[in-house]
Each structure stands twice: as C-alpha cells, then as structure tokens.
C-alpha positions in Angstrom: 1.3 15.0 -54.9 0.7 14.2 -51.4 -3.1 14.1 -50.7 -4.6 14.9 -47.2 -7.9 13.3 -46.5 -11.3 15.7 -46.7 -11.6 17.0 -43.3 -8.0 17.8 -42.7 -8.5 19.9 -46.4 -11.6 21.3 -45.3 -10.2 22.7 -41.7 -7.3 24.1 -42.7 -8.8 26.1 -45.4 -11.6 27.4 -43.3 -9.1 28.3 -40.3 -6.8 30.1 -43.6 -10.3 32.1 -44.6 -11.3 33.0 -40.8 -7.9 34.5 -40.6 -8.3 36.9 -43.8 -7.6 40.6 -43.0 -11.4 42.3 -44.3 -9.4 44.7 -46.1 -8.8 41.7 -48.8 -12.4 42.6 -50.0 -11.6 46.1 -51.1 -10.3 46.3 -54.5 -8.0 49.5 -55.6 -11.0 51.7 -56.3 -12.7 50.9 -53.0 -15.3 49.0 -54.0 -16.3 46.5 -51.3 -16.3 42.9 -52.8 -17.7 39.5 -51.1 -16.1 36.5 -52.4 -17.6 33.6 -50.1 -19.5 32.4 -53.1 -19.5 31.8 -57.0 -20.1 34.4 -59.0 -18.9 37.5 -56.6 -16.4 38.2 -59.1 -17.5 38.5 -62.3 -21.2 37.7 -62.3 -22.4 34.5 -63.3 -24.0 34.5 -67.0 -25.0 32.0 -69.1 -23.6 31.5 -73.0 -25.5 32.7 -76.2 -24.2 29.7 -77.5 -22.5 26.3 -76.2 -19.2 26.8 -76.3 -17.0 24.3 -77.8 -13.5 24.1 -76.4 -10.3 22.1 -77.7 -7.8 21.7 -74.8 -4.0 22.3 -75.6 -1.1 20.6 -77.6 -2.1 23.2 -80.6 1.7 23.6 -81.0 4.7 20.7 -79.7 4.3 21.6 -75.8 8.6 20.8 -75.9 9.4 22.4 -78.2 12.3 25.0 -77.4 10.4 28.1 -78.3 6.7 28.2 -77.9 6.5 31.6 -78.9 7.8 30.4 -82.3 5.7 27.7 -82.5 2.6 29.6 -81.8 3.8 32.0 -84.7 4.5 29.0 -87.5 1.6 29.4 -90.1 1.2 25.8 -89.2 -0.5 26.6 -85.8 -2.8 29.1 -87.6 -3.7 26.0 -90.2 -4.7 23.6 -86.9 -6.7 26.5 -85.0 -8.6 27.0 -88.1 -8.8 23.1 -89.0 -10.3 23.2 -85.3 -12.8 26.0 -86.4 -14.0 23.7 -89.6 -14.6 20.9 -86.9 -17.3 23.4 -84.5 -14.9 24.6 -82.0 -15.2 28.2 -81.0 -12.8 28.1 -78.3 -9.3 27.1 -77.2 -7.6 26.8 -73.9 -3.8 26.7 -73.6 -2.0 27.0 -70.5 1.8 26.0 -69.1 2.7 29.2 -71.1 6.4 30.7 -70.6 5.8 34.2 -70.9 3.2 36.8 -71.6 5.0 37.6 -75.2 3.5 33.3 -75.5 0.4 34.5 -74.6 -0.4 37.1 -76.5 1.2 35.4 -79.4 -1.8 32.8 -78.9 -4.5 35.5 -78.2 -3.1 37.1 -82.0 -3.9 33.8 -83.4 -7.4 33.4 -81.9 -7.9 37.1 -83.0 -7.2 36.0 -86.7 -9.0 33.2 -86.5 -12.2 33.9 -85.2 -11.4 31.3 -82.0 -12.0 32.3 -78.4 -9.1 31.7 -76.5 -8.6 30.5 -72.5 -4.8 30.8 -71.5 -2.6 32.1 -68.8 1.1 32.9 -68.1 3.8 33.8 -65.0 3.5 37.4 -65.4 -0.6 36.7 -64.8 -0.1 35.3 -61.5 2.7 37.1 -59.9 1.1 40.1 -58.3 4.0 42.7 -59.3 2.6 42.1 -62.8 -0.8 40.9 -62.8 -2.1 44.5 -63.7 0.4 44.4 -67.0 -0.4 40.9 -67.7 -4.5 41.6 -67.7 -4.1 45.2 -69.8 -2.0 43.2 -72.2 -4.3 40.0 -72.5 -7.5 42.0 -72.4 -6.6 43.9 -75.7 -7.5 41.0 -77.6 -11.0 40.1 -78.5 -10.8 36.8 -78.5 -9.8 36.3 -74.7 -12.6 34.3 -73.5 -11.6 33.5 -69.7 -7.8 33.7 -68.0 -6.9 30.3 -66.7 -5.9 30.1 -62.8 -5.8 26.4 -61.9 -6.3 22.9 -63.0 -7.4 20.2 -60.7 -7.1 22.0 -57.6 -7.2 20.2 -54.7 -9.0 21.5 -51.7 -6.4 22.9 -49.7 -5.0 24.8 -52.9 -8.4 26.8 -53.0 -6.8 29.5 -51.1 -4.5 30.2 -53.9 -7.0 29.7 -56.4 -9.4 32.6 -54.8 -6.1 35.0 -54.3 -5.1 34.9 -58.1 -8.5 35.8 -58.9 -8.9 38.4 -56.4 -6.0 39.7 -57.9 -7.0 39.8 -61.5 -10.6 41.3 -60.6 -8.2 44.6 -59.4 -7.7 45.1 -62.9 -10.8 43.6 -64.7 -14.1 43.1 -63.7 -15.8 41.7 -66.8 -13.6 38.7 -68.1 -14.3 35.2 -65.7 -11.6 33.2 -64.5 -11.3 29.5 -65.4 -10.7 26.5 -62.8 -11.4 22.9 -63.5 -12.4 20.4 -60.7 -10.8 16.7 -60.3 -13.6 14.4 -60.9 -14.9 12.2 -58.2 -12.4 8.9 -58.6 -9.3 11.4 -59.1 -8.5 11.0 -55.0 -9.4 7.9 -53.5 -12.7 5.8 -53.4 -14.0 7.5 -50.6 -14.0 10.9 -52.3 -17.2 9.9 -54.2 -19.7 9.7 -51.2 -18.3 13.3 -50.1 -17.8 14.7 -53.6 -21.3 16.8 -53.4 -20.0 18.5 -50.3 -16.8 19.1 -51.6 -18.1 20.8 -54.8 -20.5 22.6 -52.8 -17.9 24.2 -50.4 -15.7 24.8 -53.5 -18.5 27.0 -54.9 -19.1 28.8 -51.8 -15.4 30.0 -51.7 -14.2 30.1 -55.0 -16.1 33.2 -57.1 -15.8 31.4 -60.0 -18.3 32.2 -63.3 -18.8 28.4 -64.3 -18.7 25.0 -62.8 -16.2 23.0 -65.0 -14.8 19.4 -64.1 -13.4 16.8 -66.3 -14.1 13.1 -66.3 -13.3 10.0 -68.3 -15.6 7.2 -68.4 -14.8 5.3 -71.0 -11.9 2.5 -70.1 -10.8 -0.8 -71.2 -11.4 -3.3 -68.0 -9.1 -6.0 -67.2 -10.7 -8.6 -69.9 -10.0 -6.0 -72.7 -13.9 -4.6 -73.0 -14.4 -1.2 -73.2 -16.3 -0.5 -70.0 -18.0 3.0 -68.1 -16.5 4.1 -64.8 -19.2 3.1 -62.2 -19.7 6.3 -60.3 -19.3 8.7 -63.4 -23.5 9.5 -63.5 -22.8 9.9 -59.8 -20.1 12.8 -60.2 -22.7 13.9 -62.8 -25.8 14.0 -60.4 -23.7 15.8 -57.6 -22.7 18.6 -60.2 -25.8 19.0 -61.5 -26.9 19.4 -57.5 -23.9 21.7 -56.9 -24.9 23.8 -60.1 -28.3 24.3 -59.2 -27.9 25.5 -55.9 -25.4 28.1 -56.5 -27.3 28.7 -60.5 -23.8 28.7 -62.2 -23.2 26.9 -65.8 -21.6 23.7 -66.5 -18.6 22.6 -68.2 -18.1 19.1 -69.0 -15.6 17.2 -71.1 -15.0 14.3 -73.5 -11.8 12.4 -73.5 -10.0 12.1 -77.5 -6.6 10.9 -76.3 -5.9 7.2 -75.8 -3.7 6.6 -72.7 -3.6 4.1 -69.9 -6.5 2.7 -69.5 -8.3 5.1 -71.7 -9.0 3.7 -75.7 -8.9 5.7 -78.6 -12.3 7.1 -79.0 -15.3 5.9 -81.2 -18.3 8.2 -82.0 -20.5 6.2 -80.0 -17.7 6.7 -77.0 -17.6 10.6 -78.1 -21.2 10.6 -78.0 -22.0 9.2 -75.1 -20.2 11.6 -72.8 -21.0 14.5 -74.4 -24.7 13.8 -75.1 -24.8 12.7 -71.7 -23.2 16.2 -70.2 -26.0 17.8 -72.6 -29.0 16.1 -71.2 -27.3 17.3 -67.4 -27.5 20.6 -68.1 -23.9 21.6 -70.0 -23.6 24.3 -72.0 -20.1 24.3 -73.0 -18.2 20.8 -74.1 -14.4 20.3 -73.8 -12.0 17.9 -75.5 -8.6 16.7 -74.2 -6.6 17.1 -76.3 -6.1 18.7 -79.4 -3.3 16.6 -80.9 -5.2 13.8 -81.3 -7.5 16.1 -83.0 -5.3 18.0 -85.4 -1.7 17.3 -85.5 1.5 19.1 -87.4 0.3 19.3 -91.4 -2.6 17.1 -91.3 -6.2 16.2 -89.3 -6.5 12.9 -87.3 -8.6 10.1 -87.5 -10.6 10.9 -84.7 -11.0 14.5 -86.4 -13.9 13.7 -88.5 -15.6 12.0 -85.3 -15.3 15.2 -83.1 -16.7 17.4 -86.4 -19.7 15.4 -86.0 -20.5 15.3 -82.6 -19.9 19.0 -82.6 -22.3 19.5 -85.7 -24.9 17.3 -83.7 -24.6 19.6 -80.6 -25.1 22.5 -82.5 -27.9 21.9 -84.1 -29.4 20.8 -80.8 -28.6 23.8 -78.8 -32.0 25.7 -79.9 -33.8 22.8 -77.7 -31.0 22.5 -74.7 -29.4 26.1 -74.4 -31.8 28.4 -71.7 -33.8 24.8 -70.8 -35.1 24.5 -67.5 -33.7 20.5 -66.9 -36.6 19.7 -64.6 -35.2 16.5 -63.9 -32.9 13.5 -65.0 -33.9 9.8 -64.1 -32.3 6.4 -65.3 -33.7 3.4 -67.1 -32.9 -0.3 -67.1 -32.4 -3.4 -65.1 -29.7 -2.0 -62.9 -29.1 1.9 -62.8 -25.5 3.4 -62.1 -24.8 4.1 -58.5 -26.1 7.8 -57.5 -28.7 8.0 -59.9 -32.4 7.9 -59.4 -34.5 5.6 -61.6 -37.9 6.5 -63.5 -40.8 5.8 -61.8 -43.3 8.0 -62.1 -43.7 10.0 -65.9 -44.1 13.9 -66.7 -47.4 14.2 -67.4 -48.6 13.5 -70.6 -46.4 10.4 -71.2 -48.4 6.9 -70.9 -45.5 4.2 -71.2 -41.6 4.0 -71.5 -40.1 0.8 -71.7 -36.1 0.7 -72.8 -33.7 -2.5 -72.7 -32.1 -4.0 -70.1 -28.7 -1.8 -70.4 -31.0 1.4 -70.1 -30.6 5.1 -70.9 -30.2 8.4 -69.5 -33.7 10.5 -69.5 -33.8 14.1 -68.9 -37.1 16.2 -69.2 -36.9 19.5 -69.5 -38.7 22.9 -70.8 -37.8 25.4 -73.0 -39.5 28.2 -74.7 -43.4 27.1 -73.0 -42.4 23.9 -74.9 -41.9 20.4 -72.6 -39.2 17.8 -73.8 -37.7 14.6 -73.1 -34.5 13.2 -73.8 -33.5 9.6 -73.9 -29.7 8.9 -74.1 -28.2 5.3 -75.2 -25.8 4.4 -71.3 -23.9 1.7 -73.7 -20.9 3.2 -75.9 -21.2 -0.4 -77.7 -24.8 -1.6 -77.6 -27.8 -0.8 -79.2 -31.1 -0.3 -76.8 -34.7 -0.4 -77.8 -36.8 2.3 -76.9 -40.7 2.2 -76.7 -42.8 5.5 -76.0 -46.4 6.5 -76.3 -48.3 9.8 -75.1 -51.5 10.5 -73.8 -51.8 13.7 -76.1 -50.2 14.7 -79.4 -46.4 14.9 -79.3 -43.5 14.6 -82.0 -40.5 12.9 -82.5 -37.7 15.2 -83.2 -34.0 15.1 -85.2 -30.9 16.5 -83.7 -31.6 19.2 -86.1 -35.5 19.8 -84.8 -37.1 19.0 -87.6 -40.6 17.0 -86.2 -42.1 13.3 -87.3 -44.8 11.4 -86.1 -44.2 9.0 -82.7 -43.3 5.7 -84.0 -44.3 2.7 -81.5 -40.3 1.3 -81.5 -36.7 2.9 -81.7 -33.4 1.1 -81.7 -31.2 3.9 -80.1 -27.6 3.3 -81.4 -24.7 3.2 -78.7 -24.8 6.4 -77.0 -26.9 8.3 -79.0 -30.2 10.1 -78.3 -33.7 10.6 -79.0 -35.7 13.4 -78.1 -39.8 13.9 -77.9 -41.9 17.3 -77.6 -45.6 17.2 -76.6 -48.7 19.2 -75.8 
C-alpha cells in the first residue's frame, strides 16, 4: 500500500470532515450525535475484569469452507483450550459471510468466550442493519470489528462504518486497532502522539488498541528490544489519559521475520510493561501458535502462566490511578522519563544498569509502586528502602516484609505498598 506524508493525510482528512453534511450526525430516530471525539458513539467504559484476547487463526484460514471449519468439533475444542489458558475473548476477521460470523459467535456462546468479529454484510449499508441484528443476538458478542491498522487517510471510512452500525446498536463498541510508531517510516515516532490524538478526536471508539512487537533478533543474532517501544507506550498513555479511554495492548506469540519464538520472559516483559502503563486488555497474536489442530503448542503453557499472573494482579491494577511512569538504568529508553524524584514515603531506590520500568499508582486508597525488569534476557537487581511501614506483594497480593535486596528475573515484576 502506498504511504503518504502525515501532513498530507491530515489535511485530506480535515477537508473530508469539513465537507460532511450535518445530517450525518442524526441517526434514524432523530437523535443528534456528535462524532468528533472518542466515546461519542458508545460511551467509554472500563471493563469489570481484564480482557485477555487471542487473535485469529482458530481455524485454517485457507480452508475452502470457513463455515465448516467453525462448525467442526475441533474448533470448539481449541476455543475451550484457550478459555482454560485464561482467555476470555477471541478475535477473528476477514470472514466471508454473516453465516460464518454467526457460526463463530455460536461457538463463543457455547464456550463462554467473548467474540470480536466482522463480515462483509456488516460494512455494506444495505445490509448493516440485518448483520447487526443477527450478531447482537449472540451473548458472546464483545465488539464489532471495523478495521485493523488503518492509515490516517482511511479514517473517514472507519468513521462511516461506525456511524452506520450505531444507527442499529448504541451499546456494543466498535473495534479499531492502531499501527505502532515504527509502521510507516522512522519519522512517525516523533509525530505519533499527534497522530493518536487526531485519531481519538475524530474516530468514535470506546478503547485505544494498538499493536507493537518489541522483541526482535538483531543482526548479530541477539535478542533485543526495538528502541522506540517505550516511546510508543508513553504516547499511548498520554493520549489515553487525555481522552479518558482504556488501553488495549499486545504481545506477539507468532515467530516470523525478525521476531523469535517467544519465551516466558518475552511474554512477561511485553504484557507486564503494558500493565504498568495502564492497559486493561492484553491481546496475543496469533492463536495458531498457542493451540492448533488437535493439540496445544509448546507456547501454550507460557501464555497460560502469564495470563494466570495477570489475573492474580487484576485486583491491584484494575481501576488503579497510575500517577506516573518512569525508567531507571544507565540509559533509559528514548521518549521516557528518568526516575529522579521518589514518591513520598520511599527513601531510596537502586536498580541495575539494565534498568526497570517504574509505575507509581493508587487503588482503593492504597499506594503502590511496581518495577518491571526491562530486559528479556538478563536478571536485574533492585534495592528499595521506605520511610514508613511497607510490604512486598506477591502477584497474588500476598504481603511479606520488605527485604533489602531483590533479584528480578527477565521481564518480571516486583510490587510494593506502603502507608
């Protein structure tokens, strides 16, 4: 696909928006709707539990009949195995018909897993109402998928699709997933925040979803992180706070190109970093590398463990007010902030040269600080002293006295609370 300069895309989009007729803001019952900001379609709400979602390839996407694939008993078995690994949601798109979408939703109804999906009938104005009626009749419907990784000049079509669906369903959110800051050209990193802000001011979504795959193999065959990953997280957090909209993050489980087969450390680093930056949904790409045909893969127990750990930490992080996120280490990632002033009540913090992500937050009238080892290959050390009574928290919330020294495994997290 041809890429355009950001300024040209923005100008084109603004011109299109300026030419829209005011009647587009009126739905069939006469209700006037403002479509100029996030949450103006379906109101923004934060989930009551973490959303843990696996992206497509539950079935053979190249099969002659996807409908038969969804109806095959093996598909139900695979979806059940995902549920047993902690997944409460599944995403599938590029379906050929409403019948296929309903077959998938029927699977979700049966297994108890929420579904995000779409079909051609959903996006055709002549059949949108019929598709919405059929899909919304399924208890498993979590969201209508609109677009994966739209470019800026495609936003008007994204908005058109959401508007059309909203005529018939004003309670179910629409799903759009954004590109990361490295997906166009290098210059995008510096303008990514403005791009996301523009998106949230013009596209009426109910959550901010973005993909980013940070763990790569470098030219020397070493596991490393993309340099702009934490800058991306910073920009997503900033834009989400401004719009008061929940964050949906990602982890990669599919090895391809420069991306290696994931380790437990890789998965922890990605999802725990998403967690301490404020994510409430944790997505994995793709299902086929977790469970396939009639068996689970070697990645399955790793994903299951990370999901169990996320669920254990849910009472600490869900609904938390994350006050600030900093970084420690000899060299912090670009676009991030160095930890220079400690929250009141903490006397000293020392970490190894590799560094950590540091998240300070409050929840249920208690204050917390979490440290995530920023390496996916090496341990790091943590020394912390408090001015008042404090406790170390296991992932399940179990409290124990604070020790003078801690060793954090690659990608792992340490959490503390104090008065």
